C-alpha positions as CSV (number, residue, x, y, z in Angstrom):
1,X,0.0,0.0,0.0
2,X,1.4,3.5,-0.9
3,X,2.4,5.7,1.9
4,X,2.6,8.8,-0.3
5,X,0.6,12.1,0.2
6,X,-1.3,11.2,-3.0
7,X,-2.9,8.3,-1.1
8,X,-3.8,10.6,1.8
9,X,-5.5,13.1,-0.6
10,X,-7.7,10.4,-2.1
11,X,-8.8,9.0,1.3
12,X,-9.0,12.1,3.5
13,X,-11.1,15.1,2.4
14,X,-9.8,17.0,5.4
15,X,-6.4,17.1,3.7
16,X,-7.9,19.3,1.0
17,X,-8.5,22.3,3.2
18,X,-6.5,25.1,1.7
19,X,-5.1,27.9,4.0
20,X,-7.1,31.2,3.9
21,X,-5.3,34.5,3.5
22,X,-6.1,35.6,7.1
23,X,-4.2,32.7,8.5
24,X,-1.1,33.4,6.3
25,X,-1.1,37.2,7.0
26,X,-0.8,36.6,10.8
27,X,2.7,35.2,10.1
28,X,4.0,38.6,8.9
29,X,5.4,40.0,12.2
30,X,6.9,36.7,13.2
31,X,8.5,36.2,9.8
32,X,10.1,39.7,10.0
33,X,11.3,38.8,13.5
34,X,12.9,35.7,12.1
35,X,14.5,37.7,9.3
36,X,16.0,40.1,11.9
37,X,17.6,37.2,13.7
38,X,18.9,36.2,10.3
39,X,20.5,39.6,10.0
40,X,18.1,40.6,7.2
41,X,19.8,38.4,4.6
42,X,18.1,37.6,1.4
43,X,16.0,34.4,2.0
44,X,14.2,31.9,-0.2
45,X,11.0,30.2,1.1
46,X,10.0,26.7,0.1
47,X,6.3,26.0,0.1
48,X,6.2,22.2,-0.5
49,X,2.4,21.6,-0.5
50,X,1.5,24.5,-2.7
51,X,0.7,25.7,-6.2
52,X,1.2,29.2,-7.6
53,X,-2.3,30.1,-6.3
54,X,-1.4,29.2,-2.7
55,X,-1.9,32.1,-0.3
56,X,1.5,31.4,1.1
57,X,3.1,31.8,-2.3
58,X,1.1,35.0,-3.0
59,X,1.9,36.5,0.4
60,X,5.6,35.9,0.5
61,X,6.0,36.9,-3.2
62,X,4.0,40.1,-2.7
63,X,6.3,41.2,0.2
64,X,9.3,40.8,-2.0
65,X,10.8,37.3,-1.2
66,X,11.7,34.5,-3.5
67,X,9.4,31.5,-3.2
68,X,9.8,28.0,-4.4
69,X,6.6,26.0,-4.5
70,X,5.9,22.3,-5.2
71,X,2.9,20.0,-5.1
72,X,2.1,16.3,-5.2
73,X,-0.1,16.9,-8.3
74,X,3.0,17.9,-10.2
75,X,4.9,14.7,-9.1
76,X,6.8,16.6,-6.3
77,X,6.1,14.3,-3.3
78,X,7.6,15.9,-0.2
79,X,7.6,12.5,1.6
80,X,8.3,10.2,-1.3
81,X,6.8,6.7,-1.8
82,X,8.0,3.7,0.2
83,X,7.3,0.2,-1.1
84,X,8.4,-3.4,-0.7
85,X,9.2,-3.2,-4.4
86,X,12.3,-1.1,-5.2
87,X,11.0,-0.1,-8.6
88,X,7.9,1.5,-6.9
89,X,9.9,3.6,-4.4
90,X,10.1,7.3,-5.0
91,X,12.7,9.5,-3.2
92,X,11.2,12.6,-1.3
93,X,11.2,15.7,-3.5
94,X,13.6,18.5,-2.6
95,X,14.1,21.7,-4.8
96,X,17.2,22.0,-7.0
97,X,17.6,25.6,-5.7
98,X,18.8,26.4,-2.2
99,X,16.2,27.5,0.3
100,X,16.2,28.9,3.9
101,X,12.9,28.0,5.4
102,X,10.0,25.6,4.8
103,X,6.4,27.1,5.3
104,X,3.2,25.4,4.3
105,X,0.0,23.7,5.3
106,X,0.6,19.9,5.0
107,X,-2.0,17.1,4.7
108,X,-3.4,16.6,8.2
109,X,-3.4,12.8,7.9
110,X,0.4,12.8,7.3
111,X,1.3,15.5,9.9
112,X,3.7,13.4,12.0
113,X,5.5,12.2,8.8
114,X,5.8,15.8,7.6
115,X,7.1,17.0,11.0
116,X,9.8,14.2,10.9
117,X,10.8,15.1,7.3
118,X,11.0,18.8,8.1
119,X,13.4,18.0,11.0
120,X,15.5,15.7,8.7
121,X,16.0,18.6,6.3
122,X,17.5,20.6,9.1
123,X,16.1,24.0,8.1
124,X,13.8,26.3,10.0
125,X,10.2,25.3,9.3
126,X,6.6,26.5,9.9
127,X,3.7,24.1,9.4
128,X,0.0,24.8,9.9
129,X,-2.0,22.1,11.6
130,X,-5.0,21.4,13.8
131,X,-4.0,22.1,17.4
132,X,-6.0,19.2,18.5
133,X,-3.3,16.9,17.1
134,X,-1.5,17.5,20.4
135,X,-4.0,15.1,22.0
136,X,-2.4,12.3,19.8
137,X,0.1,10.3,21.9
138,X,2.4,9.7,19.0
139,X,2.6,13.5,18.4
140,X,3.4,14.1,22.1
141,X,6.0,11.3,22.1
142,X,7.7,12.8,19.1
143,X,7.8,16.4,20.4
144,X,9.0,15.3,23.8
145,X,12.2,14.3,22.0
146,X,12.1,16.9,19.3
147,X,11.0,20.3,20.8
148,X,8.6,22.4,18.7
149,X,7.4,26.0,18.9
150,X,3.8,27.0,18.6
151,X,2.1,30.1,17.2
152,X,-1.7,30.0,18.0
153,X,-4.2,32.4,16.6
154,X,-6.9,33.8,19.0
155,X,-9.8,32.6,16.9
156,X,-11.0,29.3,15.2
157,X,-10.4,30.3,11.6
158,X,-12.6,28.7,8.9
159,X,-11.3,27.2,5.8
160,X,-14.7,26.8,4.0
161,X,-16.8,29.7,5.3
162,X,-18.6,27.6,7.9
163,X,-17.8,28.1,11.7
164,X,-14.8,26.0,12.5
165,X,-15.0,23.4,15.2
166,X,-11.2,23.4,15.7
167,X,-8.3,25.8,16.2
168,X,-5.5,25.8,13.8
169,X,-1.9,26.9,14.7
170,X,1.6,26.9,13.4
171,X,4.1,24.3,14.6
172,X,7.5,25.7,14.1
173,X,11.2,25.0,14.4
174,X,13.8,27.8,14.9
175,X,11.3,30.4,13.8
176,X,9.7,32.2,16.8
177,X,11.5,34.3,19.4
178,X,9.5,32.5,22.2
179,X,8.5,28.9,22.0
180,X,4.8,29.8,22.6
181,X,3.1,32.8,21.0
182,X,-0.6,33.8,20.6
183,X,-1.5,36.1,17.8
184,X,-4.6,38.2,16.9
185,X,-6.6,37.6,13.8
186,X,-9.3,40.1,12.8
187,X,-12.1,37.5,12.3
188,X,-13.0,33.8,12.0
189,X,-13.2,33.9,8.1
190,X,-16.7,32.6,8.2
191,X,-20.1,34.0,7.1
192,X,-19.9,37.5,5.7
193,X,-16.2,37.6,6.4
194,X,-15.3,34.5,4.4
195,X,-12.6,34.9,1.8
196,X,-11.6,31.5,0.3
197,X,-8.1,30.5,-0.5
198,X,-7.1,31.0,-4.2
199,X,-6.0,27.4,-4.2
200,X,-9.6,26.4,-4.7
201,X,-9.6,27.9,-8.2
């Protein structure tokens, strides 16, 4: 059985929730804080679960930074494919160009695999996920040995216009000044305030 993200997409509709603009924009002050600690150097952001319509790609490009994006639909599998048959194995995708930080919204069903892969790449990273995943014992076990930072918005932001039943937040490595930060967002992105991600086009 395939363990690629492609399999997750076909089986888990929750993996197809694309990040709304309001959840990307709240990163701005923390991104600039990280840049200051990098001494303001030119940086390249890799968004590994994104197309050119991603709000992450739009946002970081609009504020003047180079963005590399990749997506499973283009054969760029962040996790690769493992199999008992060597001919079916696919190595995890990495860009040919150098990058300085990884920022995206990975498929929820593969969150632990994604966190592990991010740590293997040994770069700062920022991944959006449902905060409720902290209830999962395997997540807690992993973070006990691999410390993580958290950036948590003060509202349950909707991905589809309906009131959200869960809170999303950013799990980070070597990104925040403090290991736990709470940030303000203007609204829940639901009802009359709903603005869908351009990834839905």
